[in-house]
gemmi code that builds the backbone of each chain (N, CA, C; Angstrom):
import gemmi

chains = {
    "A": [
        ("MET", (11.020, 2.813, -20.625), (10.859, 2.965, -18.971), (11.293, 4.862, -18.968)),
        ("SER", (10.258, 6.251, -19.070), (10.844, 7.049, -18.928), (9.819, 7.882, -17.875)),
        ("LEU", (9.162, 6.884, -17.068), (8.076, 7.516, -15.801), (8.856, 7.652, -14.546)),
        ("PHE", (10.250, 7.370, -14.389), (10.716, 7.942, -13.158), (12.466, 8.022, -13.475)),
        ("SER", (12.883, 9.257, -12.684), (14.110, 9.980, -13.057), (14.978, 8.747, -11.952)),
        ("ARG", (15.833, 8.735, -11.727), (17.144, 8.073, -11.088), (18.246, 8.126, -11.081)),
        ("SER", (18.496, 8.262, -9.767), (20.088, 8.212, -9.329), (20.394, 7.538, -8.963)),
        ("PRO", (21.613, 7.379, -8.871), (22.282, 6.334, -8.249), (21.876, 5.199, -6.738)),
        ("ASP", (21.747, 7.064, -5.792), (20.826, 6.755, -4.496), (19.504, 6.654, -4.376)),
        ("ASP", (19.046, 6.963, -5.377), (17.671, 6.889, -5.594), (17.604, 5.702, -5.429)),
        ("GLN", (16.370, 5.182, -4.843), (15.841, 3.727, -3.836), (14.874, 4.186, -3.698)),
        ("VAL", (14.202, 5.084, -4.062), (12.335, 5.664, -3.792), (12.251, 5.953, -5.023)),
        ("TYR", (10.508, 5.188, -5.805), (9.716, 5.431, -6.911), (9.569, 6.958, -6.893)),
        ("GLN", (10.599, 7.799, -7.430), (9.800, 9.368, -7.781), (8.259, 9.801, -8.624)),
        ("PRO", (7.960, 10.672, -7.354), (6.556, 11.084, -8.554), (6.452, 11.268, -9.345)),
        ("ALA", (5.759, 10.490, -10.681), (5.430, 10.471, -11.938), (3.808, 10.593, -12.362)),
        ("GLU", (3.200, 10.458, -13.687), (2.503, 10.598, -13.891), (1.260, 10.168, -13.008)),
        ("ASP", (1.381, 8.829, -13.192), (0.632, 7.694, -12.372), (0.503, 8.187, -11.055)),
        ("THR", (0.899, 8.753, -10.316), (1.728, 9.383, -9.197), (0.378, 10.195, -8.928)),
        ("PHE", (0.727, 11.105, -10.012), (-0.656, 12.518, -9.807), (-1.759, 12.096, -9.743)),
        ("LEU", (-2.072, 10.772, -10.772), (-3.270, 10.456, -11.657), (-4.084, 10.128, -10.322)),
        ("LEU", (-3.582, 9.076, -9.368), (-4.104, 8.574, -8.427), (-4.278, 9.596, -7.321)),
        ("ARG", (-3.604, 10.366, -6.753), (-3.580, 11.700, -5.802), (-4.661, 12.193, -6.365)),
        ("ASP", (-4.568, 12.946, -7.286), (-6.103, 13.490, -8.275), (-7.561, 12.353, -7.540)),
        ("ALA", (-7.568, 11.556, -8.362), (-8.593, 10.640, -7.984), (-8.774, 10.322, -6.705)),
        ("ALA", (-7.573, 10.141, -5.565), (-7.739, 9.699, -4.320), (-8.997, 11.604, -3.273)),
        ("LEU", (-7.975, 12.576, -4.083), (-8.756, 13.706, -3.661), (-10.124, 13.703, -3.744)),
        ("ASP", (-10.103, 13.212, -4.926), (-11.921, 13.162, -5.353), (-12.344, 12.080, -4.794)),
        ("GLU", (-12.079, 11.540, -5.002), (-12.935, 10.021, -3.901), (-13.204, 10.181, -2.631)),
        ("VAL", (-12.268, 10.605, -1.506), (-11.866, 10.873, -0.106), (-12.904, 11.376, 0.364)),
        ("ARG", (-13.782, 10.621, 1.928), (-14.660, 11.374, 2.265), (-13.999, 11.877, 4.152)),
        ("PRO", (-14.081, 12.730, 4.811), (-13.786, 13.182, 5.846), (-13.868, 12.460, 7.237)),
        ("ASP", (-14.604, 11.382, 6.861), (-14.560, 10.296, 8.297), (-13.915, 8.758, 7.823)),
        ("ASP", (-13.194, 9.228, 6.428), (-12.657, 8.084, 5.921), (-11.341, 7.165, 6.593)),
        ("ARG", (-11.130, 6.024, 6.697), (-9.969, 5.366, 7.384), (-9.179, 5.375, 6.226)),
        ("VAL", (-7.830, 6.002, 5.427), (-7.738, 5.744, 4.522), (-6.113, 4.649, 5.064)),
        ("LEU", (-5.617, 4.233, 3.656), (-4.630, 3.070, 3.878), (-4.217, 3.210, 2.024)),
        ("GLU", (-2.579, 3.991, 2.745), (-1.905, 3.828, 0.972), (-1.336, 2.485, 1.103)),
        ("VAL", (-1.282, 1.167, 0.060), (-0.127, -0.030, 0.385), (0.830, 0.434, -0.973)),
        ("GLY", (2.000, 0.738, -0.698), (3.527, 0.781, -1.328), (3.353, 2.140, -1.531)),
        ("CYS", (3.701, 2.886, -0.981), (3.385, 4.268, -0.988), (4.166, 5.276, -1.632)),
        ("GLY", (5.821, 4.316, -1.740), (6.588, 4.927, -2.449), (7.159, 6.299, -1.821)),
        ("SER", (7.310, 7.390, -2.666), (7.365, 9.031, -2.388), (6.587, 9.432, -0.982)),
        ("GLY", (5.736, 9.086, -0.929), (4.680, 9.416, -0.278), (3.426, 10.496, -0.779)),
        ("THR", (3.494, 10.511, -1.436), (3.242, 11.896, -2.540), (1.447, 11.837, -2.434)),
        ("VAL", (1.008, 10.490, -2.474), (-0.077, 10.605, -2.516), (-1.303, 10.384, -1.143)),
        ("ILE", (-1.033, 9.734, -0.540), (-1.458, 9.837, 0.776), (-0.990, 10.738, 2.096)),
        ("ALA", (0.311, 11.719, 1.686), (0.081, 13.027, 2.103), (-0.412, 13.828, 1.963)),
        ("ALA", (-1.047, 13.828, 0.397), (-2.207, 15.143, -0.099), (-3.526, 14.415, 0.898)),
        ("LEU", (-3.675, 13.485, 1.162), (-4.544, 13.195, 2.452), (-5.261, 13.568, 3.742)),
        ("ARG", (-3.680, 13.575, 4.109), (-3.634, 14.534, 5.406), (-4.513, 14.744, 6.132)),
        ("GLU", (-5.387, 16.130, 5.405), (-6.339, 16.958, 5.420), (-7.745, 16.868, 5.592)),
        ("ARG", (-7.578, 15.651, 4.697), (-8.743, 15.638, 4.456), (-9.308, 13.775, 4.584)),
        ("ALA", (-9.330, 14.065, 5.366), (-9.353, 12.067, 6.279), (-9.198, 12.121, 7.501)),
        ("ALA", (-10.233, 11.180, 7.514), (-10.366, 11.061, 9.429), (-8.688, 10.729, 9.576)),
        ("ALA", (-7.881, 9.306, 9.433), (-6.927, 8.916, 9.398), (-5.998, 8.219, 8.463)),
        ("VAL", (-4.529, 8.398, 8.717), (-3.932, 7.914, 7.431), (-2.896, 7.265, 7.658)),
        ("VAL", (-2.968, 6.303, 7.045), (-1.262, 5.449, 7.497), (-1.138, 4.863, 5.650)),
        ("ALA", (0.469, 4.450, 5.266), (0.873, 3.993, 4.856), (1.789, 2.643, 5.248)),
        ("THR", (1.999, 1.965, 3.610), (3.036, 0.703, 4.136), (3.962, 0.476, 2.954)),
        ("ASP", (4.887, 0.455, 2.792), (5.905, -0.274, 1.977), (7.072, -0.944, 2.448)),
        ("ILE", (7.494, -1.817, 1.962), (8.507, -3.018, 1.956), (9.963, -2.390, 2.115)),
        ("ASN", (10.090, -1.382, 1.261), (11.536, -0.482, 0.718), (11.419, 0.569, 1.970)),
        ("PRO", (13.089, 0.221, 2.967), (13.087, 0.937, 4.329), (13.288, 2.211, 3.852)),
        ("HIS", (13.324, 2.963, 2.763), (13.896, 3.936, 2.191), (12.153, 4.815, 1.958)),
        ("ALA", (11.550, 4.274, 1.373), (9.597, 4.445, 1.231), (8.971, 5.003, 2.114)),
        ("VAL", (9.519, 4.211, 3.363), (8.489, 4.174, 4.509), (8.992, 5.364, 5.425)),
        ("GLY", (10.329, 5.331, 5.168), (11.196, 7.234, 5.507), (10.743, 8.338, 5.072)),
        ("ALA", (10.560, 7.656, 3.369), (10.177, 9.587, 3.260), (8.351, 9.311, 3.120)),
        ("GLY", (7.732, 8.359, 3.438), (6.415, 8.580, 3.996), (6.371, 9.661, 5.666)),
        ("GLN", (7.356, 9.038, 6.194), (7.426, 9.542, 7.643), (7.939, 11.094, 7.252)),
        ("SER", (8.314, 11.180, 6.599), (9.073, 12.898, 6.637), (8.079, 13.329, 6.201)),
        ("LEU", (7.188, 13.128, 5.639), (5.790, 13.982, 4.903), (5.056, 14.011, 5.923)),
        ("GLY", (4.944, 13.272, 6.940), (4.342, 13.565, 8.233), (2.974, 12.594, 8.115)),
        ("VAL", (3.194, 11.406, 7.636), (1.852, 10.291, 7.358), (3.279, 8.945, 8.532)),
        ("GLU", (2.191, 8.418, 9.127), (2.544, 7.160, 10.404), (2.309, 6.091, 8.976)),
        ("THR", (3.677, 5.683, 8.780), (4.102, 4.768, 8.275), (4.344, 3.214, 8.928)),
        ("VAL", (4.171, 1.905, 8.411), (4.513, 0.855, 8.672), (5.566, -0.002, 7.295)),
        ("ARG", (6.474, -0.724, 8.117), (7.355, -1.356, 6.874), (6.817, -2.950, 7.038)),
        ("THR", (5.814, -3.339, 5.916), (5.555, -4.562, 5.948), (4.961, -4.644, 4.810)),
        ("ASP", (4.905, -6.027, 4.184), (4.746, -6.695, 2.736), (2.491, -6.452, 2.054)),
        ("LEU", (2.427, -5.804, 1.368), (1.232, -4.835, 1.197), (0.739, -4.859, 2.407)),
        ("PHE", (-0.364, -5.196, 3.241), (-1.083, -5.002, 4.487), (-1.178, -5.987, 5.397)),
        ("ALA", (0.316, -6.915, 5.085), (0.331, -7.919, 5.853), (0.526, -7.729, 7.194)),
        ("GLY", (1.101, -7.017, 7.785), (0.972, -6.436, 9.329), (-0.256, -5.535, 9.926)),
        ("LEU", (-1.672, -5.097, 8.827), (-2.459, -4.449, 9.437), (-4.204, -5.075, 9.500)),
        ("LYS", (-4.614, -5.206, 10.372), (-5.568, -5.124, 11.056), (-6.769, -4.448, 9.629)),
        ("GLY", (-6.976, -3.353, 10.364), (-7.941, -2.582, 9.484), (-8.856, -2.640, 10.675)),
        ("PRO", (-10.588, -2.096, 9.863), (-10.711, -1.542, 8.778), (-10.780, -0.404, 8.018)),
        ("PHE", (-10.244, -0.624, 7.101), (-9.841, 0.841, 6.094), (-11.130, 0.924, 5.184)),
        ("ASP", (-12.138, 2.195, 5.451), (-12.476, 2.581, 3.974), (-12.433, 3.047, 2.882)),
        ("LEU", (-11.413, 3.414, 2.537), (-10.408, 3.898, 1.568), (-8.998, 3.279, 1.254)),
        ("VAL", (-8.300, 2.344, 0.679), (-7.759, 1.773, 0.413), (-6.614, 2.091, -1.255)),
        ("LEU", (-5.509, 2.934, -1.251), (-5.000, 3.040, -2.391), (-3.962, 2.497, -2.704)),
        ("PHE", (-3.752, 2.701, -3.782), (-2.545, 1.004, -4.006), (-2.114, 1.289, -5.558)),
        ("ASN", (-1.153, 2.045, -6.114), (-0.301, 2.139, -7.476), (1.051, 1.072, -6.952)),
        ("PRO", (0.183, -0.245, -7.457), (1.470, -1.636, -7.539), (2.452, -1.320, -8.251)),
        ("PRO", (3.052, -2.145, -8.444), (4.033, -2.582, -9.455), (3.368, -3.100, -10.947)),
        ("TYR", (3.448, -2.285, -11.412), (2.148, -3.073, -12.815), (2.662, -3.707, -14.281)),
        ("LEU", (4.579, -3.036, -14.467), (4.941, -3.473, -15.995), (5.183, -5.178, -15.621)),
        ("PRO", (4.850, -5.350, -17.431), (5.269, -6.486, -17.262), (6.950, -6.598, -17.594)),
        ("THR", (7.454, -7.531, -16.401), (8.742, -7.442, -16.511), (9.260, -8.871, -16.686)),
        ("LEU", (10.648, -9.633, -17.374), (10.593, -10.341, -17.261), (12.147, -10.699, -16.498)),
        ("PRO", (12.063, -11.957, -16.100), (13.518, -12.655, -15.049), (14.659, -11.747, -16.196)),
        ("GLU", (15.173, -11.884, -16.892), (16.348, -11.261, -17.778), (16.320, -9.612, -17.481)),
        ("GLU", (14.679, -9.106, -17.313), (14.934, -7.675, -17.094), (14.766, -7.467, -15.726)),
        ("ARG", (15.413, -8.101, -14.737), (15.120, -7.610, -13.525), (15.940, -6.781, -12.822)),
        ("ILE", (15.734, -5.689, -12.744), (17.297, -5.195, -11.761), (17.100, -5.492, -10.283)),
        ("ASP", (16.507, -6.041, -9.564), (16.988, -6.345, -8.353), (17.587, -5.441, -7.267)),
        ("ASP", (16.552, -4.759, -6.978), (16.935, -3.034, -6.393), (15.719, -2.763, -5.270)),
        ("TRP", (15.779, -2.055, -4.627), (14.467, -1.229, -4.702), (13.174, -1.144, -5.437)),
        ("LEU", (14.058, -0.760, -6.211), (13.255, -0.224, -7.115), (12.193, -1.318, -8.000)),
        ("GLU", (13.178, -2.342, -7.386), (12.664, -3.251, -8.542), (10.747, -3.643, -8.084)),
        ("TYR", (11.180, -3.444, -6.625), (9.563, -4.017, -5.989), (9.040, -2.918, -6.578)),
        ("ALA", (9.373, -1.666, -7.119), (7.834, -0.564, -6.718), (7.112, -0.706, -8.584)),
        ("LEU", (8.446, -1.221, -9.620), (8.032, -1.289, -11.100), (7.782, -2.928, -11.431)),
        ("ASP", (8.241, -3.761, -11.492), (8.097, -5.600, -11.443), (6.651, -6.087, -11.127)),
        ("GLY", (5.885, -5.809, -11.793), (4.829, -6.592, -12.492), (4.594, -8.672, -12.520)),
        ("GLY", (6.321, -8.943, -12.443), (5.921, -10.149, -13.109), (5.743, -10.554, -14.754)),
        ("PRO", (5.915, -12.024, -15.374), (5.258, -11.622, -16.282), (4.584, -11.008, -16.989)),
        ("THR", (3.418, -10.635, -16.559), (2.457, -10.374, -16.563), (2.044, -8.861, -16.276)),
        ("GLY", (2.458, -8.735, -15.707), (2.567, -7.163, -15.072), (1.428, -7.441, -13.725)),
        ("ARG", (0.914, -8.204, -13.425), (-0.118, -8.597, -12.356), (-0.180, -9.269, -11.187)),
        ("VAL", (1.237, -9.867, -11.053), (1.561, -10.609, -9.885), (1.101, -10.238, -8.467)),
        ("THR", (1.890, -8.809, -8.240), (1.245, -8.341, -7.327), (-0.094, -7.767, -7.005)),
        ("ILE", (-0.870, -7.416, -8.115), (-2.080, -7.218, -8.262), (-3.043, -8.378, -7.631)),
        ("GLU", (-2.469, -9.316, -8.395), (-3.565, -10.908, -8.046), (-3.533, -11.178, -6.006)),
        ("ARG", (-2.327, -10.801, -6.086), (-2.025, -11.095, -4.861), (-2.378, -10.157, -3.401)),
        ("PHE", (-2.775, -8.900, -4.085), (-3.424, -7.995, -3.540), (-4.588, -8.571, -3.226)),
        ("ALA", (-5.393, -8.024, -4.953), (-6.914, -8.562, -4.551), (-7.540, -9.447, -3.837)),
        ("GLU", (-6.784, -10.925, -3.961), (-6.909, -12.033, -2.585), (-7.025, -12.029, -1.242)),
        ("GLU", (-6.227, -10.805, -1.208), (-5.486, -10.204, 0.464), (-6.739, -9.506, 1.054)),
        ("VAL", (-7.241, -8.641, 0.046), (-7.573, -6.890, 0.621), (-9.368, -6.955, 1.487)),
        ("GLY", (-9.712, -7.703, 1.154), (-10.607, -8.154, 1.591), (-10.808, -8.614, 3.060)),
        ("ARG", (-9.864, -8.364, 3.950), (-9.027, -8.959, 5.156), (-9.008, -7.013, 5.944)),
        ("VAL", (-8.383, -6.247, 5.170), (-8.042, -5.012, 5.571), (-9.406, -4.397, 5.086)),
        ("LEU", (-10.251, -4.563, 4.388), (-11.059, -3.609, 4.313), (-12.788, -2.869, 4.370)),
        ("ALA", (-13.307, -2.076, 5.318), (-14.858, -1.893, 5.686), (-15.621, -2.676, 4.905)),
        ("PRO", (-16.493, -3.215, 5.339), (-17.880, -3.496, 4.321), (-18.163, -2.794, 3.334)),
        ("TYR", (-18.537, -1.128, 3.843), (-18.415, -0.268, 2.388), (-17.027, 0.430, 2.027)),
        ("GLY", (-16.568, -0.355, 2.201), (-14.916, 1.019, 1.815), (-14.579, 0.379, 0.569)),
        ("ARG", (-13.833, 1.342, -0.136), (-13.451, 1.232, -1.178), (-12.082, 1.414, -1.736)),
        ("ILE", (-12.081, 0.649, -2.794), (-10.535, 0.655, -3.525), (-10.662, 1.654, -4.726)),
        ("LEU", (-8.811, 2.343, -4.737), (-8.267, 2.962, -6.155), (-7.474, 2.088, -6.157)),
        ("LEU", (-7.442, 1.709, -7.407), (-6.539, 0.774, -7.733), (-5.365, 1.310, -9.331)),
        ("LEU", (-4.466, 1.716, -9.366), (-3.948, 2.577, -10.343), (-3.158, 1.225, -11.563)),
        ("ILE", (-3.304, 0.987, -12.458), (-3.557, 0.569, -13.758), (-2.511, 0.512, -14.966)),
        ("SER", (-2.017, 0.340, -15.856), (-1.838, 0.618, -16.780), (-2.354, -0.125, -18.270)),
        ("SER", (-2.677, 0.783, -19.237), (-3.135, -0.275, -20.630), (-1.817, -1.418, -20.599)),
        ("LEU", (-0.669, -1.234, -19.979), (0.236, -2.271, -20.470), (-0.359, -4.177, -19.605)),
        ("THR", (-0.827, -3.494, -18.230), (-1.512, -4.556, -17.259), (-2.611, -5.564, -17.621)),
        ("GLY", (-2.953, -4.969, -18.898), (-3.826, -6.003, -18.956), (-5.248, -5.740, -18.680)),
        ("PRO", (-6.111, -4.506, -18.824), (-7.179, -3.881, -18.140), (-8.391, -4.747, -17.460)),
        ("ASP", (-8.594, -5.527, -18.584), (-9.754, -6.554, -18.921), (-9.606, -7.623, -17.601)),
        ("GLU", (-8.186, -8.147, -17.390), (-7.813, -8.991, -16.359), (-7.954, -8.641, -14.873)),
        ("VAL", (-7.415, -7.702, -15.470), (-7.570, -6.561, -13.970), (-9.033, -6.761, -13.181)),
        ("ARG", (-10.266, -6.220, -14.152), (-11.256, -5.956, -14.031), (-12.279, -7.560, -13.692)),
        ("GLN", (-11.799, -8.431, -15.106), (-12.307, -9.925, -14.371), (-11.919, -10.447, -12.990)),
        ("LEU", (-10.333, -10.495, -12.688), (-10.064, -10.772, -11.636), (-10.570, -10.321, -10.168)),
        ("PHE", (-10.846, -8.867, -10.077), (-11.976, -8.292, -8.547), (-13.064, -8.983, -8.894)),
        ("ALA", (-14.005, -9.128, -10.153), (-15.119, -9.326, -10.394), (-15.661, -10.566, -9.994)),
        ("ASP", (-14.054, -12.074, -10.522), (-14.357, -12.778, -9.625), (-14.959, -13.243, -7.994)),
        ("LEU", (-14.285, -12.050, -7.744), (-13.801, -11.874, -5.797), (-15.004, -11.541, -5.545)),
        ("GLY", (-15.578, -11.117, -6.243), (-17.279, -10.334, -5.892), (-16.779, -8.808, -5.912)),
        ("TYR", (-16.519, -8.020, -6.491), (-16.177, -6.742, -6.657), (-17.437, -6.354, -7.697)),
        ("THR", (-17.476, -5.108, -7.724), (-16.987, -4.219, -8.694), (-16.633, -2.911, -9.335)),
        ("VAL", (-16.309, -3.232, -9.850), (-15.343, -2.344, -10.554), (-15.774, -1.262, -11.708)),
        ("LEU", (-15.099, -0.037, -11.271), (-15.850, 1.248, -12.134), (-14.709, 2.136, -12.329)),
        ("LEU", (-14.536, 2.540, -13.794), (-12.944, 3.087, -14.198), (-13.473, 4.937, -14.051)),
        ("VAL", (-12.283, 5.502, -12.968), (-12.655, 6.606, -12.385), (-11.869, 7.871, -13.118)),
        ("ALA", (-10.497, 7.569, -13.860), (-9.417, 8.187, -14.145), (-8.846, 7.366, -15.609)),
        ("ARG", (-8.557, 8.062, -16.783), (-7.418, 8.011, -17.172), (-6.583, 9.148, -17.861)),
        ("GLU", (-5.812, 8.407, -18.481), (-4.707, 9.554, -19.216), (-3.837, 8.684, -19.917)),
        ("GLU", (-3.546, 9.208, -21.328), (-2.715, 8.427, -22.017), (-1.079, 9.378, -21.704)),
        ("VAL", (0.008, 8.745, -21.595), (1.196, 8.730, -21.530), (2.179, 7.733, -22.504)),
        ("GLU", (2.812, 8.255, -23.403), (3.874, 7.982, -24.076), (3.786, 6.693, -24.608)),
        ("GLY", (2.323, 6.508, -25.240), (2.484, 4.986, -25.547), (1.527, 4.249, -24.418)),
        ("GLU", (1.185, 4.551, -23.302), (-0.091, 3.664, -23.118), (-0.847, 4.686, -22.072)),
        ("GLU", (-2.158, 3.872, -21.523), (-2.815, 4.635, -21.042), (-3.032, 4.106, -19.109)),
        ("LEU", (-2.605, 5.109, -18.429), (-3.062, 4.986, -17.119), (-4.635, 4.754, -16.690)),
        ("LEU", (-4.761, 3.853, -15.994), (-6.037, 3.702, -15.735), (-6.336, 4.328, -14.193)),
        ("VAL", (-7.132, 4.543, -13.541), (-7.676, 4.338, -12.129), (-8.909, 3.678, -11.816)),
        ("LEU", (-8.911, 2.280, -11.110), (-10.115, 1.430, -10.787), (-10.898, 1.537, -9.598)),
        ("ARG", (-11.774, 1.963, -9.133), (-12.329, 2.258, -8.349), (-13.369, 0.709, -7.796)),
        ("ILE", (-12.982, 0.598, -6.666), (-13.618, -1.344, -6.752), (-14.032, -1.301, -5.402)),
        ("SER", (-15.085, -1.695, -5.454), (-15.577, -2.022, -3.800), (-16.710, -3.246, -4.226)),
        ("ARG", (-17.338, -3.868, -2.713), (-18.007, -5.541, -2.626), (-18.573, -5.132, -3.188)),
        ("ASP", (-19.168, -5.891, -4.238), (-20.362, -5.536, -5.159), (-21.898, -6.770, -3.666)),
        ("LEU", (-22.643, -5.633, -2.699), (-23.203, -5.600, -2.036), (-24.692, -5.924, -2.786)),
        ("CYS", (-24.618, -5.708, -3.812), (-26.206, -5.762, -4.638), (-26.419, -7.261, -4.904)),
        ("THR", (-25.518, -7.897, -5.364), (-25.739, -9.657, -6.389), (-25.824, -10.699, -4.765)),
        ("CYS", (-26.688, -11.620, -4.877), (-26.442, -11.906, -4.294), (-25.713, -13.557, -4.413)),
        ("ARG", (-24.704, -13.800, -4.234), (-23.135, -14.669, -4.820), (-23.458, -16.147, -3.883)),
        ("ALA", (-23.814, -17.049, -5.180), (-23.780, -18.556, -4.371), (-22.525, -18.712, -3.331)),
    ],
    "B": [
        ("MET", (5.779, 5.661, 15.907), (4.114, 5.393, 15.030), (3.818, 5.636, 16.360)),
        ("LYS", (2.841, 6.292, 16.513), (1.611, 7.297, 17.592), (0.699, 5.816, 18.219)),
        ("ARG", (0.734, 5.965, 19.651), (0.365, 4.895, 20.171), (-1.178, 4.058, 19.565)),
        ("SER", (-1.866, 5.372, 19.063), (-3.128, 4.825, 18.388), (-2.766, 4.013, 17.371)),
        ("LEU", (-1.938, 3.840, 16.609), (-1.626, 2.822, 15.676), (-2.058, 1.282, 16.376)),
        ("LEU", (-1.661, 1.185, 17.484), (-1.338, -0.428, 18.254), (-2.865, -0.714, 17.667)),
        ("PRO", (-3.602, -0.560, 17.899), (-4.783, -1.345, 17.340), (-5.089, -1.834, 15.960)),
        ("ILE", (-5.067, -0.957, 15.066), (-5.101, -1.134, 13.905), (-3.274, -1.982, 13.032)),
        ("LEU", (-2.825, -2.835, 14.230), (-1.032, -3.474, 13.578), (-2.160, -5.027, 14.311)),
        ("CYS", (-0.972, -5.971, 13.206), (-1.479, -7.256, 13.847), (-0.147, -7.858, 13.359)),
        ("CYS", (0.209, -8.983, 13.678), (0.938, -9.716, 13.416), (1.296, -10.018, 12.038)),
        ("PRO", (2.012, -10.032, 10.991), (2.223, -10.070, 9.831), (1.807, -12.050, 9.307)),
        ("VAL", (2.607, -12.366, 10.506), (1.870, -13.964, 9.824), (0.617, -14.688, 10.515)),
        ("CYS", (0.007, -14.863, 11.740), (-0.803, -15.321, 12.711), (-1.626, -14.122, 12.458)),
        ("LYS", (-1.397, -12.924, 12.140), (-2.503, -11.811, 12.229), (-3.012, -11.523, 13.597)),
        ("GLY", (-2.738, -12.096, 14.432), (-3.064, -11.962, 16.495), (-2.564, -10.169, 16.198)),
        ("ASP", (-3.360, -9.977, 17.537), (-2.294, -8.809, 18.512), (-1.204, -9.037, 18.404)),
        ("LEU", (-0.274, -7.757, 18.697), (0.933, -7.527, 19.217), (0.826, -6.839, 20.416)),
        ("GLU", (2.058, -7.038, 21.317), (2.015, -6.243, 22.365), (2.847, -5.074, 22.038)),
        ("LEU", (2.831, -4.253, 22.739), (3.827, -2.732, 22.462), (4.415, -2.622, 23.630)),
        ("ARG", (5.937, -2.781, 23.446), (7.052, -2.610, 24.321), (7.614, -1.208, 23.577)),
        ("VAL", (7.985, -0.700, 24.933), (8.438, 0.721, 24.826), (9.578, 0.768, 25.727)),
        ("VAL", (10.912, 1.568, 24.391), (12.292, 2.103, 24.840), (12.381, 3.225, 24.754)),
        ("GLU", (11.687, 4.113, 24.500), (11.780, 5.517, 23.752), (10.574, 6.241, 23.648)),
        ("GLU", (10.182, 7.400, 24.489), (9.284, 7.652, 23.938), (8.720, 9.111, 23.954)),
        ("LYS", (8.335, 10.347, 22.995), (8.101, 11.439, 22.762), (7.097, 11.589, 22.613)),
        ("GLU", (6.480, 12.351, 23.373), (4.599, 12.813, 23.587), (3.885, 10.912, 23.603)),
        ("ASP", (3.264, 11.109, 22.594), (2.427, 9.953, 22.119), (2.991, 8.961, 20.873)),
        ("ASP", (4.566, 9.936, 21.033), (5.167, 8.896, 19.586), (6.303, 7.640, 19.968)),
        ("ILE", (6.041, 6.746, 19.659), (7.068, 5.695, 20.021), (8.095, 6.088, 19.070)),
        ("ILE", (9.728, 5.967, 19.832), (10.682, 6.043, 18.529), (10.851, 4.803, 18.594)),
        ("GLU", (11.497, 4.284, 19.923), (12.013, 2.813, 20.058), (11.372, 1.861, 20.779)),
        ("GLY", (11.699, 0.881, 20.181), (10.455, -0.307, 21.028), (10.183, -1.435, 20.138)),
        ("SER", (9.666, -2.299, 20.496), (8.965, -3.261, 19.516), (7.658, -3.938, 19.715)),
        ("LEU", (7.276, -4.873, 18.843), (5.960, -5.149, 19.145), (6.077, -6.542, 18.875)),
        ("LEU", (5.693, -7.198, 19.997), (5.835, -8.396, 20.295), (4.770, -9.146, 19.784)),
        ("CYS", (4.550, -10.203, 19.064), (3.818, -11.836, 18.709), (3.399, -12.531, 19.679)),
        ("GLY", (2.973, -13.028, 20.883), (2.829, -13.788, 21.951), (3.044, -15.257, 20.903)),
        ("ALA", (1.858, -15.617, 20.134), (1.482, -16.430, 20.085), (2.861, -17.641, 19.054)),
        ("CYS", (3.801, -16.438, 18.358), (3.928, -16.794, 17.562), (6.121, -16.694, 17.914)),
        ("GLY", (5.602, -16.134, 19.048), (7.089, -15.631, 19.433), (8.078, -14.746, 19.086)),
        ("VAL", (7.768, -13.789, 17.815), (8.363, -13.014, 17.584), (8.147, -11.882, 17.921)),
        ("GLU", (9.372, -10.818, 17.966), (9.625, -9.445, 18.174), (9.866, -8.687, 17.253)),
        ("TYR", (8.833, -7.944, 16.944), (9.408, -6.866, 15.572), (9.567, -5.557, 16.204)),
        ("PRO", (10.698, -5.123, 15.535), (11.809, -3.763, 16.158), (10.586, -2.640, 15.245)),
        ("ILE", (10.510, -1.755, 16.488), (10.341, -0.108, 16.327), (11.743, 0.446, 16.063)),
        ("ARG", (12.088, 1.059, 14.606), (13.228, 1.963, 15.473), (13.062, 3.292, 14.006)),
        ("GLU", (13.590, 4.401, 14.692), (13.090, 5.768, 14.042), (12.016, 6.163, 13.557)),
        ("GLY", (10.680, 5.517, 15.032), (9.234, 5.634, 14.747), (8.835, 4.725, 13.865)),
        ("ILE", (9.468, 4.018, 13.043), (8.427, 3.136, 12.091), (8.781, 1.879, 12.269)),
        ("PRO", (7.431, 0.598, 12.587), (7.346, -0.563, 13.056), (7.826, -1.451, 12.167)),
        ("ASN", (8.844, -2.317, 11.887), (9.119, -3.249, 10.614), (8.283, -4.475, 11.026)),
        ("LEU", (7.326, -4.641, 10.976), (6.246, -6.256, 10.170), (6.731, -6.951, 9.098)),
        ("LEU", (7.848, -6.877, 9.568), (8.346, -7.958, 8.397), (8.880, -9.353, 8.959)),
        ("PRO", (8.038, -9.933, 8.117), (8.513, -11.967, 9.175), (9.743, -11.858, 9.181)),
        ("PRO", (10.624, -12.712, 10.301), (12.109, -12.712, 10.264), (12.665, -12.854, 9.527)),
        ("ALA", (12.592, -14.039, 8.432), (12.719, -14.508, 7.126), (13.079, -13.598, 6.394)),
        ("ASP", (12.568, -12.290, 6.297), (12.573, -11.399, 5.278), (12.812, -9.887, 5.978)),
        ("GLN", (13.254, -9.831, 7.221), (14.340, -8.687, 7.885), (15.392, -8.390, 7.106)),
        ("ASP", (16.259, -7.509, 6.873), (17.587, -7.356, 6.881), (17.961, -6.371, 7.715)),
    ],
}
model = gemmi.Model(1)
for chain_id, residues in chains.items():
    chain = gemmi.Chain(chain_id)
    for i, (resn, *xyz) in enumerate(residues, 1):
        res = gemmi.Residue()
        res.name, res.seqid = resn, gemmi.SeqId(i, " ")
        for name, pos in zip(("N", "CA", "C"), xyz):
            atom = gemmi.Atom()
            atom.name, atom.element = name, gemmi.Element(name[0])
            atom.pos, atom.b_iso = gemmi.Position(*pos), 0.0
            res.add_atom(atom)
        chain.add_residue(res)
    model.add_chain(chain)
structure = gemmi.Structure()
structure.add_model(model)
structure.setup_entities()
């Protein structure tokens, strides 16, 4: 766990390799007329980079320190669980989820916990996100999801495929024994689903 | 929060529309106020410019 630096009063996930990989993928993906949502914005680094590149940006986090950090970078933030308090629609949804497999005895029980703890499989929050994101995603909307090789990339792909999405790999980077991946996810509008 | 944010917000529980109540506003930025879900009868606070749309049980 060297991906983040921490001090006693540090309650927000600090930008690291995963942050920058998602930011760069988002800068490649964003279009000037996009309404962009970042779910779980943490430090606000990713969404702040898109402010001048999109029609509108908004960010959420469940962590009160994180929504404050986003706001201080000039981003409209909402404290909510995933996108529970948002209606959308959004053309581009960004999410760097808690993706590390975490056993109950490994839990640290503070705000950083929310940023890291993906449950025993690493996919607990991603599964909730996948089930519900269709409610806020525009018909031709795209999702950029950051995951790790530790998260079970094949299982994540299958999860979204089963819900009627098309999944592409758009960025990857090796870091200290794991691989970070950015998936581009959109509705499969070509397949006639029963 | 900017007033322009209101149309994309909803009640985190029933997903219904919210009614904005302003206590303090600077230009079009709501600094203090609340967002009321009439259907649920729940008022969600806006503090220091940030709406808190956590369900009442999860508010700290």
